[in-house]
N, C-alpha and C positions, 0 to 999 in steps of 0.2 A: 504493500500500500504506500509506504513512504517512498519507495523507488519510483513508483508511478507518479506520485505527486511531485517529486523532485524533477522527473523528466518533463512533466507538464510545465513547470516553472521555467525550465531551461528553454523549452520551445517558445514560450511567450516572450522571454527575455531576448532570445535571438531574433524574434520577429520585430520587437521594438527597436533593437539596435540597427537591423537592416533598414527599417523604415526611416531612420534618421539620416541615411545616406552616408557619403564618404566624409571622413574627417582626416586631418593631417596624420600621415603615417600609413594610410590605407593604400592598397593596390587597386587600381581602377581597371574595369573591363572596357574594352574598345567598343565602339559603336560604328554603324554604317548608316549614314543619313544622306538625304538628297540635298545637294547644294543648289544655289540659285542658278548655276549654269547647267543644271540638269544631271550632273554626274553625282554618283554616290561617293561620299568621302568618309574616311576613317583615319584615326591617328596612325595606323600602320602605313598609310600612304606617304608619311613623312619620315622615312628611315634615318635621315640625317639629323632630325630634330633631337635636341638634348631634353626637351620637354615641351610643354604647351601652356598657354594661357587660355583656359576655357571660359567663355562668357555665355551664360544663359541670358539672352536679351530678346528684344522684340521691336516692332515698329512704333507702336502707339503710346507706350508708357512714357510719361513725362520724365521720369528718372532715367529710363533707357536712352531717350532722346538726348537728355542733358549730358550723358556719358559717352555718346557715340564718338565724338571727336577725340576723347581721351582713349577710347579703345583702339581707334585707328592709330593714334600716336604710340600706344604700347606696342602694336604690331610692327610699326616702322622702326621702333627703337630696338625691340628684342628679337624680331625675326632673324636679323643678321647674326645675332648672338646665340641662335639655336632655340629660341622660345617664341614660335609664331602663335598668333591668336587663331582660335577656332570659335566662331559664334554659333549658338544654337537657339532657335526660337522654340520655346517649350509650350507656347499657347495653342489651344485648340481654335482653329479658325471659325468653327461653328459657334464658339462662345465669344470670339472677338474677330469679326470679319476684317478689321484693319491689319490683322496679322496673317492674312492668307498668303499662300505661296506666291501668287502673282504680285501682291503688295510687297513682299520681301524682295522680289526681283527689282521692282521699281525703286525701293528704298536703297538697295545696295548700289544701284546705278547713280541715283541722286547724290549719295554721299561718297561714292568712289571707294567702297570698301576694298581693302587690300588683303582681305582674308576670306575664307569660306564662311558662308552664312547658310546654315543648315536648318531644315524643318524637322522637328521631332514628331514626325507623323505617327499618330496613335499614342503619343505621349508615353512612350516606353522608356526613354532614356533619362529624363529629368528626375523621376522618382528614385532611380537607382543612385544618382549622384546626390540626391537630397536637396536639389535647388527648390527654393520657395518663392523667390522674388526675381524681378527683372530690373536691373541686372544682378546676377549672382555669379561671383567669380571664383575660379579655381586655378591654382598653379600646380602643375604636375611635373615631375622630374623623372627622366629615364633612369632606372635602377637595374642594371643588367638587362634582362629581357622583359622587365616589367616597367610600368609607369606608376609612380608613387605620389600621392597627394602631399603637397608641401604647405599650401595655403588655401584657406576657404574664407570668403566674405565679400567685402566691398572694395572698391578701387582706391578711394581716398576718403578724407573726412569732411568733404564739402561737396555734396552733389550739385548744389545750385551754381557754384562758381569755382572753376578749376583753379583760377589764380589765387583764390582765398584758401585753398586747401593747405593745411600745415603738415599733414602726414599722408604720404603716398604709399599705401600698404603694398600694392603690387610691385612698385618700384623697389621698395625696401626688401621684399621677399626675394625677388629675382637677383638683386644685387648681392644679398647674403648668400644665395645658392652659388652664384658665379664666383664669389670670393671664398667659398668653402666654410662659411660661418653659419651658426645657428640662427634661424629666423626668430627675431624677438617677439613678434606678434603673429603667430601662425593662423589665428582665427579672429574674425571680426563679424559684426552683425551686418548681413546684407540689407541694403537700403533700396527700396523700390516698390513696384506694384506686385501684387500677388499674381501667381500664375493662374491663367484662366482655363477652366475646365467646363466643358458642356454638361448641362444637367440632364 
């Protein structure tokens, strides 16, 4: 009886942990999602990358829009150093038509995105990662044959005004990785709109 009860507790605990998504130190599973150019994209398509900046973002959210230029800047700065951006739209277009695939294509062209912009069709990827807002950021580092989470959270400490930000969390995280130092703040609270799911 005690063994059965203990096993039930372990199952429930494991379910709760997995529902929370990835945290620093976790190994991530790859994905294969459709890019705005019509091609399927996965992290395995970048064998030379040392890691990635993964951004769960979208078209319509004011927070996501406010951070778009900063995400483009992160890609331009860190792609040559081995850490390109991959952006993923986690919203269900049925719940938010402004985040449809066609609108994603339009937005990527308007802004001149320098990185893949993928649709999480069926919303199967964002729950695994534990993304809850747009934007929700992850930095992952190649660790042998795996990709390990190094940072989870927001980009900086001022979503309204990039010039007023006093702490740039993504910059700090990747700089620490490149210098072989420990990341001082590996998690922060993601600031943005909640992910939209059709009822």
